[in-house]
C-alpha positions in Angstrom: 4.3 8.2 20.3 2.0 5.5 18.8 2.9 1.9 19.9 1.8 -0.6 17.3 0.3 -4.0 18.3 2.3 -5.7 15.6 6.0 -5.1 14.9 6.9 -3.3 11.6 8.5 -6.4 10.1 5.3 -8.4 10.8 3.1 -5.8 9.2 5.2 -5.9 6.1 5.2 -9.8 6.0 1.5 -10.1 6.6 0.6 -7.4 4.1 2.7 -9.0 1.4 1.4 -12.5 2.2 -2.2 -11.4 2.1 -1.7 -9.6 -1.2 0.3 -12.3 -2.9 -1.6 -15.4 -1.7 -5.2 -14.2 -1.5 -5.9 -10.8 -3.0 -3.6 -10.4 -6.0 -5.5 -12.8 -8.3 -8.7 -11.1 -7.5 -7.7 -7.4 -7.9 -5.0 -7.5 -10.5 -7.2 -6.9 -13.5 -6.6 -4.5 -16.4 -8.9 -1.8 -15.1 -7.2 -1.9 -11.7 -3.6 -1.6 -12.8 -2.1 1.5 -11.1 -4.8 1.7 -8.4 -4.1 1.1 -4.7 -5.1 -1.9 -2.6 -5.2 -1.2 1.1 -5.1 -4.3 3.3 -6.0 -4.8 7.0 -3.1 -7.0 8.1 -5.0 -8.5 10.9 -8.2 -9.6 9.0 -7.2 -9.6 5.4 -10.0 -7.2 4.5 -9.1 -5.0 1.6 -10.3 -2.1 -0.5 -9.2 -0.8 -3.9 -9.3 2.8 -4.9 -7.4 5.4 -7.0 -5.2 6.6 -4.1 -4.0 5.5 -0.6 -6.4 7.7 1.4 -9.5 6.6 -0.6 -8.5 2.9 -0.2 -7.9 3.3 3.5 -11.0 5.2 4.5 -13.5 2.3 4.3 -11.2 0.1 6.3 -10.7 2.8 8.9 -14.5 3.4 9.1 -15.0 -0.3 9.8 -12.1 -0.5 12.3 -10.6 2.9 13.5 -7.5 1.2 14.9 -6.8 -0.9 11.8 -3.2 -1.5 10.8 -2.9 -1.2 7.0 -0.5 -2.3 4.3 -0.9 -0.9 0.8 0.1 -2.2 -2.6 0.1 -0.5 -6.0 -1.7 -3.0 -8.2 0.5 -4.2 -11.1 3.7 -2.5 -9.8 6.6 -3.6 -7.7 6.6 -0.4 -5.7 4.0 1.9 -4.2 5.8 5.1 -5.2 8.6 6.1 -7.6 11.1 8.8 -6.8 13.1 10.6 -9.4 15.0 13.7 -9.8 17.9 15.3 -11.6 20.6 17.8 -10.9 21.2 20.9 -13.1 24.9 20.1 -13.7 25.6 23.6 -15.0 24.3 25.3 -11.8 25.7 22.8 -9.3 29.2 22.6 -10.8 30.0 26.3 -10.6 
């Protein structure tokens, strides 16, 4: 099992802090809304791409052991989950 150098709670805090205080005002432009910003929580380096993997690759190439936090630009959540139940099928 992988042991992280930084506790989970600190990864979240650092990622959010970097994004809110240093990166958001730079990347949150009309053309970037909906894209992904991957952030190295130890250095503050970041990369913007259309999906998580493409955003992470350049940072991992630079530092293979990088610890990343990702934000969907212009949204409150990275992913949205939804679903529905077929009431007719499930109620019989």
